[in-house]
C-alpha positions in Angstrom: 8.6 5.8 -9.6 11.8 5.1 -7.6 12.1 7.4 -4.2 14.7 8.1 -2.1 14.1 9.1 2.1 15.8 12.6 2.7 18.3 10.8 4.4 19.6 8.3 2.1 19.2 11.7 -0.1 21.5 13.8 2.3 23.8 10.4 2.6 24.9 10.5 -1.4 25.0 14.3 -2.0 27.7 13.8 1.0 29.4 10.7 -0.4 29.0 12.4 -3.9 30.4 15.9 -2.9 33.8 13.9 -1.8 34.2 12.3 -5.1 36.8 14.0 -7.5 36.1 15.2 -10.0 32.2 15.6 -8.6 29.8 12.9 -11.1 26.4 14.1 -12.6 24.4 12.0 -10.7 23.2 8.9 -9.3 22.7 5.6 -11.0 20.6 3.1 -9.5 20.1 0.1 -11.5 18.9 -3.6 -10.7 21.7 -6.5 -12.0 21.4 -10.3 -12.1 22.8 -12.3 -9.8 22.5 -13.2 -6.1 21.1 -16.3 -5.0 17.4 -14.9 -5.9 18.2 -13.8 -9.4 18.9 -9.8 -9.6 19.9 -7.3 -7.2 20.7 -3.8 -6.6 23.6 -1.2 -8.1 24.6 2.1 -6.7 27.3 4.1 -8.4 28.1 7.6 -8.8 27.7 8.1 -12.8 26.6 11.2 -15.7 23.9 9.7 -16.9 23.2 8.5 -21.1 20.4 9.5 -23.0 18.8 6.6 -22.2 18.2 6.9 -19.0 15.3 8.1 -17.1 16.1 10.8 -15.1 15.4 11.9 -11.8 15.3 14.6 -9.6 15.3 14.7 -6.0 16.4 17.5 -3.9 18.9 18.5 -6.2 20.3 15.0 -6.7 20.4 13.5 -10.5 19.3 9.7 -10.3 19.9 7.6 -13.6 17.9 4.6 -14.2 18.3 2.9 -17.5 15.2 0.9 -18.7 16.0 -2.0 -18.0 15.9 -1.5 -14.7 12.7 0.6 -14.2 10.2 -2.0 -14.6 12.5 -3.7 -11.4 12.2 -0.2 -9.3 8.7 1.0 -9.9 7.3 2.1 -6.5 10.6 1.2 -4.6 12.1 3.7 -1.8 16.0 4.0 -0.7 16.4 4.6 2.9 20.2 4.8 5.1 19.8 3.2 7.9 22.3 3.5 10.9 22.3 0.4 13.8 24.6 -1.3 16.0 25.1 -3.6 13.3 26.5 -0.8 11.3 25.1 1.3 8.3 24.0 1.2 4.7 21.2 1.9 2.1 18.1 0.1 2.2 15.7 -0.7 -0.5 12.1 -1.5 -0.1 11.1 -2.6 -3.4 6.7 -3.7 -3.0 7.2 -5.8 -5.9 9.5 -7.8 -4.3 8.2 -11.8 -4.1 11.3 -13.7 -2.6 14.7 -12.6 -0.4 17.6 -14.0 -0.5 18.5 -15.2 3.1 21.1 -12.8 3.6 18.9 -10.1 2.1 21.5 -8.4 -1.1 19.3 -9.8 -3.6 15.7 -10.9 -4.2 12.6 -12.5 -7.6 9.7 -10.8 -8.8 
């Protein structure tokens, strides 16, 4: 199961609250692409019947069946550093990442 740190949940809810209309939740997915084969995707969505829906502190997270196996045990955090800010995926299943850190292999 995927988890989001409290800081990540807070940031997603903050950004989601600025959307008009406010979406039903956050879709987290693994998509093909990048120099290592797969990359992560996050977007606001209303979910579908095929999705696994996870409730994290009043935030609904939607995961499609194909992405579910790649996201098992993943933790999403929100980082703020001098270089910038953004969401960081900590995936224990990753065997290799690319030099830029935006794609991975399992």
